[in-house]
C-alpha positions in Angstrom: 147.9 118.2 64.5 150.8 118.5 62.4 152.4 117.5 59.3 155.1 115.1 58.8 157.0 113.9 55.5 159.0 110.7 56.2 161.7 110.2 53.7 162.3 106.5 52.2 164.2 103.9 55.0 163.2 106.4 58.0 163.1 105.2 61.3 162.0 106.5 65.3 161.6 110.2 64.5 163.2 112.3 66.6 162.9 116.1 66.9 166.5 117.4 67.2 169.5 114.9 67.3 171.8 117.9 67.6 173.1 118.8 71.6 171.1 121.4 73.2 173.7 124.2 72.0 173.6 123.5 68.5 169.8 123.1 69.2 169.5 126.2 70.4 171.3 128.1 67.4 168.3 127.4 65.4 165.1 128.4 68.0 167.4 131.4 68.1 167.0 132.2 64.2 163.1 131.0 64.6 162.2 133.1 67.1 164.1 136.2 65.4 161.9 135.5 62.4 158.5 135.1 64.2 159.6 138.4 65.7 159.9 139.9 62.1 156.3 138.7 61.2 153.8 141.0 60.7 150.3 139.5 62.3 150.3 135.9 59.7 152.6 137.9 57.5 155.9 135.8 56.0 158.5 138.6 56.9 160.6 140.6 54.0 164.4 140.5 53.5 164.1 143.9 53.8 163.6 143.7 57.7 166.1 141.3 58.3 169.1 142.9 60.4 172.3 140.2 60.1 173.2 141.9 64.1 170.2 140.8 65.7 170.6 137.3 64.8 173.5 137.4 67.5 174.9 133.8 67.6 173.0 131.9 65.2 174.8 134.6 62.5 177.9 131.9 61.8 175.8 129.3 60.5 173.2 131.8 58.7 172.2 131.7 55.2 169.9 133.6 53.1 168.7 132.1 49.7 167.3 133.8 46.7 165.4 131.9 43.8 165.7 133.5 40.8 163.5 130.7 38.5 161.7 128.0 39.4 162.6 125.2 39.7 165.9 124.4 41.2 167.3 127.9 40.5 168.4 128.0 44.2 171.1 131.0 45.1 173.0 131.5 48.2 173.4 135.2 48.6 174.4 135.6 52.1 176.6 133.0 54.5 177.9 132.7 57.6 181.4 131.9 58.5 180.8 128.3 60.1 179.5 127.7 56.1 182.7 128.8 54.7 184.1 126.1 57.4 182.2 123.2 56.5 182.6 123.6 52.5 186.2 125.0 52.6 185.0 128.2 50.3 182.8 131.1 49.7 179.2 129.3 48.6 177.9 133.1 48.0 176.4 132.9 44.5 176.4 129.1 43.9 173.5 127.3 43.9 172.2 125.8 47.5 172.7 122.1 45.8 176.8 122.7 46.5 176.3 121.9 50.4 175.0 118.3 49.4 176.6 115.2 48.4 175.5 113.9 44.6 173.6 111.2 46.3 171.4 113.7 48.3 170.9 116.9 45.6 168.0 116.0 44.1 166.0 115.0 47.0 167.8 118.3 48.8 167.0 120.5 46.1 163.1 119.0 45.9 162.5 119.9 49.4 163.8 123.4 49.0 162.3 123.8 45.7 158.8 122.9 47.8 159.4 125.3 50.5 159.7 128.0 48.5 156.1 126.8 46.6 154.0 126.3 49.3 155.8 128.8 51.1 156.5 126.3 54.2 159.2 126.4 57.5 161.1 123.0 56.7 163.6 121.3 59.1 165.8 118.4 57.7 168.1 116.2 59.5 171.3 115.6 57.6 174.8 113.8 58.0 178.0 114.6 56.9 181.0 112.0 56.4 183.7 113.0 58.8 186.2 110.1 57.3 187.3 106.5 57.4 186.3 105.0 60.4 184.7 107.4 62.4 180.9 108.5 63.0 179.0 110.5 60.7 178.8 114.4 61.6 175.1 115.3 63.1 173.7 118.2 61.2 170.0 120.2 61.3 168.9 122.6 58.5 165.9 125.2 58.9 164.6 127.0 56.0 162.0 130.0 56.8 161.0 132.0 54.0 160.8 135.6 53.1 159.8 137.7 50.6 160.6 140.1 48.3 159.5 144.0 47.5 157.4 142.7 45.3 155.4 140.1 47.9 156.9 137.3 46.4 158.5 134.3 48.4 161.9 134.1 46.7 163.9 134.8 49.7 164.5 132.3 52.3 166.5 132.5 55.7 167.7 129.4 57.2 170.7 128.1 59.1 172.6 124.7 58.4 174.2 124.0 61.9 176.7 121.1 62.4 177.4 119.5 65.6 181.0 118.7 66.8 184.6 120.3 66.0 185.6 120.1 62.0 188.7 118.6 60.8 190.7 119.6 57.7 188.2 118.2 55.2 185.2 119.7 52.5 182.5 118.2 54.2 178.7 118.0 52.2 175.8 116.6 53.2 173.7 113.6 53.2 169.6 113.2 53.9 170.4 111.6 57.6 168.9 107.6 57.3 166.5 108.3 59.8 165.5 111.4 58.8 161.4 112.9 59.2 161.0 116.3 57.6 159.3 119.1 59.3 157.0 121.3 57.0 154.9 123.6 58.4 153.0 125.0 56.0 152.4 129.1 55.5 149.3 128.5 53.9 147.4 129.2 57.5 148.3 131.7 60.6 151.4 130.2 61.8 151.5 131.6 65.1 151.3 128.2 66.4 154.4 125.6 65.2 151.7 123.1 64.5 149.9 123.2 61.2 146.3 122.3 61.3 146.2 121.1 57.7 147.8 118.6 55.5 149.2 119.3 51.8 151.4 116.8 50.0 155.1 118.0 48.6 155.7 118.1 45.4 157.9 116.2 44.5 159.5 115.2 40.8 162.3 112.3 41.6 162.2 109.9 44.8 158.7 110.1 46.6 158.1 111.4 50.1 155.6 109.7 52.0 153.1 112.3 53.8 152.4 111.4 57.2 149.5 112.8 59.4 150.1 112.8 63.0 147.1 114.1 65.5 148.2 113.1 68.5 
């Protein structure tokens, strides 16, 4: 069994919409995160060695939650993220990665990942320009603890497929998006959780779907 959150208007859920090379970056980052886990304990940011992230490093970030809800800032960001935003996002709200239309939903999802805590994966898109197909992207969030043992850090990556043109990218939630939400409240050696918990929502409602296949 695993938990799935369908976003409004979602259809035909897929595990990943990215090419294998981009998906491999997310798999690598999650593998490194799981290697930092001690038994069933969420790793701390002190264990993070950026050099160990290898090919995931340009796409990776570290978030710092200063106060709930919504006060989530970018602490560290890889070069690929600089290139997407066309600016240095360090110190900025993580909401700067998203369009105005998607920002409230996206930050609500990020807050839920801190609150649970949970691993979160979310398909995204970004406009490429008039007459061009949107860029496909995917967000991965992996919770981490601070020195006090509180989940105020989040390691993750935002991987976008294809070459970049000379524009600034901001991300929308994909119209067929299905949110991966793996609770850390139980042992998490397996990627599939075995209990469903509704996510806290304040603005657009998310619908919980439990798949027992």
